[in-house]
C-alpha positions, 0 to 999 in steps of 0.5 A, a space after each residue: 599176342 602182344 610181345 612188348 607187353 609181355 617182355 617189358 616187365 622184367 626190364 622195368 622191374 629190374 630197373 626199379 629194384 636195382 640201384 643206379 648212379 642216378 637213383 636208389 632202388 625202389 622197395 619191392 612193394 613200390 615196384 610191385 605196385 607200379 607193375 600192378 598199376 601198369 597192367 593193361 597199359 604197359 604190361 599184359 594184365 594176364 601176365 601181371 596176374 601171374 606175377 602176383 603169385 611169384 613176386 616172392 620168388 622174383 625177390 628171392 632170386 634178385 637178392 640171391 643174384 645180387 649177393 652172388 654178384 659181389 663174389 664174381 671175379 672182376 674181368 681184367 682190363 685189356 688195352 686196346 691196340 693203337 
């Protein structure tokens, strides 16, 4: 079992779908196509086949968590002792 091929996709998918200071988020279709294209190279092809069936669930979860993130409290800043 090749754990890097199994564990890499969530990080990559989240990075593609999330806004960053240096880029806009990719549309879901583009990110999903990228995952498909990388099956066998960067992602386990059997896992990509499973992901095909749950992409809608992933999108729903990401949207729900992104919406919840705007409601999360911002931690108070703490000063660092000198």
